[in-house]
Jmol script that loads the backbone (N, CA, C; Angstrom):
load data "model"
ATOM      1  N   UNK A   1    -118.670 -80.877 -51.076  1.00  0.00           N
ATOM      2  CA  UNK A   1    -120.115 -80.869 -51.176  1.00  0.00           C
ATOM      3  C   UNK A   1    -120.666 -80.042 -50.006  1.00  0.00           C
ATOM      4  N   UNK A   2    -121.649 -79.212 -50.277  1.00  0.00           N
ATOM      5  CA  UNK A   2    -122.200 -78.388 -49.210  1.00  0.00           C
ATOM      6  C   UNK A   2    -123.161 -79.205 -48.345  1.00  0.00           C
ATOM      7  N   UNK A   3    -123.539 -78.641 -47.222  1.00  0.00           N
ATOM      8  CA  UNK A   3    -124.374 -79.351 -46.245  1.00  0.00           C
ATOM      9  C   UNK A   3    -125.762 -79.684 -46.790  1.00  0.00           C
ATOM     10  N   UNK A   4    -126.365 -78.762 -47.543  1.00  0.00           N
ATOM     11  CA  UNK A   4    -127.701 -79.011 -48.092  1.00  0.00           C
ATOM     12  C   UNK A   4    -127.656 -80.201 -49.043  1.00  0.00           C
ATOM     13  N   UNK A   5    -126.652 -80.244 -49.897  1.00  0.00           N
ATOM     14  CA  UNK A   5    -126.512 -81.369 -50.832  1.00  0.00           C
ATOM     15  C   UNK A   5    -126.363 -82.683 -50.082  1.00  0.00           C
ATOM     16  N   UNK A   6    -125.595 -82.657 -49.002  1.00  0.00           N
ATOM     17  CA  UNK A   6    -125.382 -83.877 -48.223  1.00  0.00           C
ATOM     18  C   UNK A   6    -126.684 -84.355 -47.591  1.00  0.00           C
ATOM     19  N   UNK A   7    -127.489 -83.453 -47.070  1.00  0.00           N
ATOM     20  CA  UNK A   7    -128.779 -83.827 -46.476  1.00  0.00           C
ATOM     21  C   UNK A   7    -129.694 -84.422 -47.542  1.00  0.00           C
ATOM     22  N   UNK A   8    -129.771 -83.781 -48.701  1.00  0.00           N
ATOM     23  CA  UNK A   8    -130.626 -84.291 -49.785  1.00  0.00           C
ATOM     24  C   UNK A   8    -130.163 -85.674 -50.221  1.00  0.00           C
ATOM     25  N   UNK A   9    -128.857 -85.873 -50.320  1.00  0.00           N
ATOM     26  CA  UNK A   9    -128.339 -87.187 -50.708  1.00  0.00           C
ATOM     27  C   UNK A   9    -128.711 -88.254 -49.680  1.00  0.00           C
ATOM     28  N   UNK A  10    -128.624 -87.912 -48.388  1.00  0.00           N
ATOM     29  CA  UNK A  10    -128.971 -88.887 -47.334  1.00  0.00           C
ATOM     30  C   UNK A  10    -130.453 -89.246 -47.388  1.00  0.00           C
ATOM     31  N   UNK A  11    -131.306 -88.248 -47.589  1.00  0.00           N
ATOM     32  CA  UNK A  11    -132.744 -88.501 -47.691  1.00  0.00           C
ATOM     33  C   UNK A  11    -133.033 -89.375 -48.909  1.00  0.00           C
ATOM     34  N   UNK A  12    -132.405 -89.073 -50.026  1.00  0.00           N
ATOM     35  CA  UNK A  12    -132.608 -89.841 -51.246  1.00  0.00           C
ATOM     36  C   UNK A  12    -132.176 -91.295 -51.066  1.00  0.00           C
ATOM     37  N   UNK A  13    -131.046 -91.497 -50.426  1.00  0.00           N
ATOM     38  CA  UNK A  13    -130.569 -92.872 -50.196  1.00  0.00           C
ATOM     39  C   UNK A  13    -131.533 -93.635 -49.292  1.00  0.00           C
ATOM     40  N   UNK A  14    -131.977 -92.956 -48.233  1.00  0.00           N
ATOM     41  CA  UNK A  14    -132.830 -93.607 -47.236  1.00  0.00           C
ATOM     42  C   UNK A  14    -134.223 -93.946 -47.782  1.00  0.00           C
ATOM     43  N   UNK A  15    -134.878 -92.966 -48.402  1.00  0.00           N
ATOM     44  CA  UNK A  15    -136.275 -93.133 -48.772  1.00  0.00           C
ATOM     45  C   UNK A  15    -136.509 -93.528 -50.230  1.00  0.00           C
ATOM     46  N   UNK A  16    -135.567 -93.241 -51.099  1.00  0.00           N
ATOM     47  CA  UNK A  16    -135.735 -93.563 -52.516  1.00  0.00           C
ATOM     48  C   UNK A  16    -134.794 -94.654 -52.995  1.00  0.00           C
ATOM     49  N   UNK A  17    -133.906 -95.076 -52.115  1.00  0.00           N
ATOM     50  CA  UNK A  17    -132.903 -96.087 -52.453  1.00  0.00           C
ATOM     51  C   UNK A  17    -132.150 -95.708 -53.729  1.00  0.00           C
ATOM     52  N   UNK A  18    -131.801 -94.420 -53.829  1.00  0.00           N
ATOM     53  CA  UNK A  18    -131.044 -93.947 -54.985  1.00  0.00           C
ATOM     54  C   UNK A  18    -130.092 -92.848 -54.546  1.00  0.00           C
ATOM     55  N   UNK A  19    -129.195 -92.514 -55.429  1.00  0.00           N
ATOM     56  CA  UNK A  19    -128.204 -91.481 -55.138  1.00  0.00           C
ATOM     57  C   UNK A  19    -128.391 -90.340 -56.128  1.00  0.00           C
ATOM     58  N   UNK A  20    -128.013 -89.154 -55.724  1.00  0.00           N
ATOM     59  CA  UNK A  20    -128.121 -87.973 -56.573  1.00  0.00           C
ATOM     60  C   UNK A  20    -126.705 -87.470 -56.857  1.00  0.00           C
ATOM     61  N   UNK A  21    -126.422 -87.192 -58.118  1.00  0.00           N
ATOM     62  CA  UNK A  21    -125.111 -86.684 -58.517  1.00  0.00           C
ATOM     63  C   UNK A  21    -125.221 -85.189 -58.792  1.00  0.00           C
ATOM     64  N   UNK A  22    -124.906 -84.369 -57.814  1.00  0.00           N
ATOM     65  CA  UNK A  22    -125.018 -82.924 -57.969  1.00  0.00           C
ATOM     66  C   UNK A  22    -123.947 -82.354 -58.892  1.00  0.00           C
ATOM     67  N   UNK A  23    -122.796 -82.954 -58.927  1.00  0.00           N
ATOM     68  CA  UNK A  23    -121.704 -82.406 -59.731  1.00  0.00           C
ATOM     69  C   UNK A  23    -122.013 -82.439 -61.234  1.00  0.00           C
ATOM     70  N   UNK A  24    -122.893 -83.308 -61.675  1.00  0.00           N
ATOM     71  CA  UNK A  24    -123.244 -83.391 -63.086  1.00  0.00           C
ATOM     72  C   UNK A  24    -124.096 -82.196 -63.507  1.00  0.00           C
ATOM     73  N   UNK A  25    -124.818 -81.603 -62.587  1.00  0.00           N
ATOM     74  CA  UNK A  25    -125.761 -80.540 -62.885  1.00  0.00           C
ATOM     75  C   UNK A  25    -125.135 -79.148 -62.845  1.00  0.00           C
ATOM     76  N   UNK A  26    -123.847 -79.039 -62.898  1.00  0.00           N
ATOM     77  CA  UNK A  26    -123.191 -77.735 -62.787  1.00  0.00           C
ATOM     78  C   UNK A  26    -123.391 -76.893 -64.037  1.00  0.00           C
ATOM     79  N   UNK A  27    -123.372 -75.597 -63.851  1.00  0.00           N
ATOM     80  CA  UNK A  27    -123.477 -74.656 -64.959  1.00  0.00           C
ATOM     81  C   UNK A  27    -122.078 -74.354 -65.495  1.00  0.00           C
ATOM     82  N   UNK A  28    -121.929 -74.260 -66.802  1.00  0.00           N
ATOM     83  CA  UNK A  28    -120.610 -73.881 -67.334  1.00  0.00           C
ATOM     84  C   UNK A  28    -120.301 -72.436 -66.952  1.00  0.00           C
ATOM     85  N   UNK A  29    -119.021 -72.137 -66.810  1.00  0.00           N
ATOM     86  CA  UNK A  29    -118.603 -70.793 -66.436  1.00  0.00           C
ATOM     87  C   UNK A  29    -117.464 -70.339 -67.334  1.00  0.00           C
ATOM     88  N   UNK A  30    -117.232 -69.044 -67.305  1.00  0.00           N
ATOM     89  CA  UNK A  30    -116.093 -68.467 -68.001  1.00  0.00           C
ATOM     90  C   UNK A  30    -116.136 -68.712 -69.498  1.00  0.00           C
ATOM     91  N   UNK A  31    -115.005 -69.147 -70.037  1.00  0.00           N
ATOM     92  CA  UNK A  31    -114.861 -69.344 -71.477  1.00  0.00           C
ATOM     93  C   UNK A  31    -115.821 -70.407 -71.993  1.00  0.00           C
ATOM     94  N   UNK A  32    -116.056 -71.442 -71.217  1.00  0.00           N
ATOM     95  CA  UNK A  32    -116.975 -72.498 -71.655  1.00  0.00           C
ATOM     96  C   UNK A  32    -118.387 -71.940 -71.815  1.00  0.00           C
ATOM     97  N   UNK A  33    -118.845 -71.128 -70.873  1.00  0.00           N
ATOM     98  CA  UNK A  33    -120.175 -70.516 -70.965  1.00  0.00           C
ATOM     99  C   UNK A  33    -120.255 -69.604 -72.185  1.00  0.00           C
ATOM    100  N   UNK A  34    -119.190 -68.856 -72.442  1.00  0.00           N
ATOM    101  CA  UNK A  34    -119.164 -67.973 -73.604  1.00  0.00           C
ATOM    102  C   UNK A  34    -119.297 -68.768 -74.903  1.00  0.00           C
ATOM    103  N   UNK A  35    -118.647 -69.911 -74.978  1.00  0.00           N
ATOM    104  CA  UNK A  35    -118.750 -70.743 -76.174  1.00  0.00           C
ATOM    105  C   UNK A  35    -120.178 -71.238 -76.390  1.00  0.00           C
ATOM    106  N   UNK A  36    -120.865 -71.585 -75.301  1.00  0.00           N
ATOM    107  CA  UNK A  36    -122.269 -72.002 -75.430  1.00  0.00           C
ATOM    108  C   UNK A  36    -123.134 -70.849 -75.924  1.00  0.00           C
ATOM    109  N   UNK A  37    -122.911 -69.660 -75.411  1.00  0.00           N
ATOM    110  CA  UNK A  37    -123.688 -68.490 -75.834  1.00  0.00           C
ATOM    111  C   UNK A  37    -123.444 -68.200 -77.311  1.00  0.00           C
ATOM    112  N   UNK A  38    -122.192 -68.267 -77.738  1.00  0.00           N
ATOM    113  CA  UNK A  38    -121.867 -68.028 -79.151  1.00  0.00           C
ATOM    114  C   UNK A  38    -122.530 -69.084 -80.033  1.00  0.00           C
ATOM    115  N   UNK A  39    -122.438 -70.346 -79.629  1.00  0.00           N
ATOM    116  CA  UNK A  39    -123.067 -71.420 -80.407  1.00  0.00           C
ATOM    117  C   UNK A  39    -124.573 -71.211 -80.515  1.00  0.00           C
ATOM    118  N   UNK A  40    -125.211 -70.894 -79.388  1.00  0.00           N
ATOM    119  CA  UNK A  40    -126.661 -70.681 -79.396  1.00  0.00           C
ATOM    120  C   UNK A  40    -127.037 -69.501 -80.281  1.00  0.00           C
ATOM    121  N   UNK A  41    -126.229 -68.440 -80.256  1.00  0.00           N
ATOM    122  CA  UNK A  41    -126.493 -67.286 -81.102  1.00  0.00           C
ATOM    123  C   UNK A  41    -126.353 -67.611 -82.575  1.00  0.00           C
ATOM    124  N   UNK A  42    -125.335 -68.383 -82.922  1.00  0.00           N
ATOM    125  CA  UNK A  42    -125.155 -68.783 -84.321  1.00  0.00           C
ATOM    126  C   UNK A  42    -126.308 -69.660 -84.799  1.00  0.00           C
ATOM    127  N   UNK A  43    -126.766 -70.568 -83.925  1.00  0.00           N
ATOM    128  CA  UNK A  43    -127.901 -71.418 -84.294  1.00  0.00           C
ATOM    129  C   UNK A  43    -129.176 -70.589 -84.458  1.00  0.00           C
ATOM    130  N   UNK A  44    -129.393 -69.616 -83.586  1.00  0.00           N
ATOM    131  CA  UNK A  44    -130.573 -68.753 -83.690  1.00  0.00           C
ATOM    132  C   UNK A  44    -130.506 -67.912 -84.960  1.00  0.00           C
ATOM    133  N   UNK A  45    -129.320 -67.426 -85.300  1.00  0.00           N
ATOM    134  CA  UNK A  45    -129.160 -66.628 -86.513  1.00  0.00           C
ATOM    135  C   UNK A  45    -129.432 -67.470 -87.755  1.00  0.00           C
ATOM    136  N   UNK A  46    -128.951 -68.696 -87.762  1.00  0.00           N
ATOM    137  CA  UNK A  46    -129.205 -69.589 -88.897  1.00  0.00           C
ATOM    138  C   UNK A  46    -130.698 -69.887 -89.017  1.00  0.00           C
ATOM    139  N   UNK A  47    -131.379 -70.107 -87.894  1.00  0.00           N
ATOM    140  CA  UNK A  47    -132.822 -70.360 -87.927  1.00  0.00           C
ATOM    141  C   UNK A  47    -133.567 -69.140 -88.468  1.00  0.00           C
ATOM    142  N   UNK A  48    -133.134 -67.937 -88.090  1.00  0.00           N
ATOM    143  CA  UNK A  48    -133.756 -66.714 -88.594  1.00  0.00           C
ATOM    144  C   UNK A  48    -133.565 -66.602 -90.099  1.00  0.00           C
ATOM    145  N   UNK A  49    -132.369 -66.912 -90.590  1.00  0.00           N
ATOM    146  CA  UNK A  49    -132.105 -66.884 -92.041  1.00  0.00           C
ATOM    147  C   UNK A  49    -132.966 -67.914 -92.776  1.00  0.00           C
ATOM    148  N   UNK A  50    -133.159 -69.087 -92.180  1.00  0.00           N
ATOM    149  CA  UNK A  50    -134.028 -70.105 -92.788  1.00  0.00           C
ATOM    150  C   UNK A  50    -135.459 -69.588 -92.888  1.00  0.00           C
ATOM    151  N   UNK A  51    -135.935 -68.933 -91.837  1.00  0.00           N
ATOM    152  CA  UNK A  51    -137.283 -68.370 -91.883  1.00  0.00           C
ATOM    153  C   UNK A  51    -137.382 -67.290 -92.959  1.00  0.00           C
ATOM    154  N   UNK A  52    -136.323 -66.482 -93.097  1.00  0.00           N
ATOM    155  CA  UNK A  52    -136.301 -65.429 -94.117  1.00  0.00           C
ATOM    156  C   UNK A  52    -136.381 -66.052 -95.509  1.00  0.00           C
ATOM    157  N   UNK A  53    -135.585 -67.103 -95.759  1.00  0.00           N
ATOM    158  CA  UNK A  53    -135.600 -67.776 -97.051  1.00  0.00           C
ATOM    159  C   UNK A  53    -136.968 -68.402 -97.347  1.00  0.00           C
ATOM    160  N   UNK A  54    -137.619 -68.881 -96.287  1.00  0.00           N
ATOM    161  CA  UNK A  54    -138.926 -69.521 -96.463  1.00  0.00           C
ATOM    162  C   UNK A  54    -140.062 -68.498 -96.491  1.00  0.00           C
ATOM    163  N   UNK A  55    -139.754 -67.233 -96.186  1.00  0.00           N
ATOM    164  CA  UNK A  55    -140.781 -66.198 -96.163  1.00  0.00           C
ATOM    165  C   UNK A  55    -141.712 -66.302 -94.971  1.00  0.00           C
ATOM    166  N   UNK A  56    -141.227 -66.886 -93.879  1.00  0.00           N
ATOM    167  CA  UNK A  56    -142.042 -67.088 -92.681  1.00  0.00           C
ATOM    168  C   UNK A  56    -141.357 -66.481 -91.458  1.00  0.00           C
ATOM    169  N   UNK A  57    -141.161 -65.170 -91.478  1.00  0.00           N
ATOM    170  CA  UNK A  57    -140.489 -64.502 -90.376  1.00  0.00           C
ATOM    171  C   UNK A  57    -141.361 -64.476 -89.121  1.00  0.00           C
ATOM    172  N   UNK A  58    -140.717 -64.567 -87.988  1.00  0.00           N
ATOM    173  CA  UNK A  58    -141.387 -64.456 -86.698  1.00  0.00           C
ATOM    174  C   UNK A  58    -141.372 -62.985 -86.271  1.00  0.00           C
ATOM    175  N   UNK A  59    -142.243 -62.578 -85.342  1.00  0.00           N
ATOM    176  CA  UNK A  59    -142.275 -61.173 -84.917  1.00  0.00           C
ATOM    177  C   UNK A  59    -140.917 -60.634 -84.446  1.00  0.00           C
ATOM    178  N   UNK A  60    -140.126 -61.442 -83.778  1.00  0.00           N
ATOM    179  CA  UNK A  60    -138.817 -61.002 -83.305  1.00  0.00           C
ATOM    180  C   UNK A  60    -137.769 -60.858 -84.387  1.00  0.00           C
ATOM    181  N   UNK A  61    -138.092 -61.285 -85.612  1.00  0.00           N
ATOM    182  CA  UNK A  61    -137.145 -61.206 -86.719  1.00  0.00           C
ATOM    183  C   UNK A  61    -137.098 -59.827 -87.355  1.00  0.00           C
ATOM    184  N   UNK A  62    -138.058 -58.982 -87.046  1.00  0.00           N
ATOM    185  CA  UNK A  62    -138.139 -57.652 -87.670  1.00  0.00           C
ATOM    186  C   UNK A  62    -137.320 -56.642 -86.866  1.00  0.00           C
ATOM    187  N   UNK A  63    -136.831 -55.620 -87.532  1.00  0.00           N
ATOM    188  CA  UNK A  63    -136.173 -54.500 -86.866  1.00  0.00           C
ATOM    189  C   UNK A  63    -134.712 -54.727 -86.581  1.00  0.00           C
ATOM    190  N   UNK A  64    -134.086 -53.709 -86.005  1.00  0.00           N
ATOM    191  CA  UNK A  64    -132.642 -53.814 -85.709  1.00  0.00           C
ATOM    192  C   UNK A  64    -132.396 -54.738 -84.534  1.00  0.00           C
ATOM    193  N   UNK A  65    -131.161 -55.183 -84.379  1.00  0.00           N
ATOM    194  CA  UNK A  65    -130.832 -56.046 -83.243  1.00  0.00           C
ATOM    195  C   UNK A  65    -131.038 -55.293 -81.929  1.00  0.00           C
ATOM    196  N   UNK A  66    -131.306 -56.036 -80.891  1.00  0.00           N
ATOM    197  CA  UNK A  66    -131.442 -55.432 -79.566  1.00  0.00           C
ATOM    198  C   UNK A  66    -130.109 -54.834 -79.120  1.00  0.00           C
ATOM    199  N   UNK A  67    -130.173 -53.774 -78.340  1.00  0.00           N
ATOM    200  CA  UNK A  67    -128.960 -53.143 -77.824  1.00  0.00           C
ATOM    201  C   UNK A  67    -128.280 -54.084 -76.826  1.00  0.00           C
ATOM    202  N   UNK A  68    -126.968 -53.980 -76.751  1.00  0.00           N
ATOM    203  CA  UNK A  68    -126.233 -54.801 -75.781  1.00  0.00           C
ATOM    204  C   UNK A  68    -126.370 -54.231 -74.443  1.00  0.00           C
TER     205      UNK A  68
END
end "model"
wireframe off; spacefill off
backbone 0.3
color backbone group
C-alpha cells in the first residue's frame, strides 16, 4: 500500500470510524481490460441494431465507423 493510501485509511479510521478498501477499486489491466472493452463494444453494437430495428437511430449511428 502506498503512503497516501495509508494516510487516508488512518484519517478514515480516526474520524469516520470506518475503513477504506483501496484494493477493491483497482482498474482491470491487460487481457482482462481487453475483455471488458470487447464486451462493451458488443453491447453497444447490439443496442445500435435494436435502435435500427425500431427506426430510432441516434446521431452517432449514422456514417462509417470511427477510424482506429
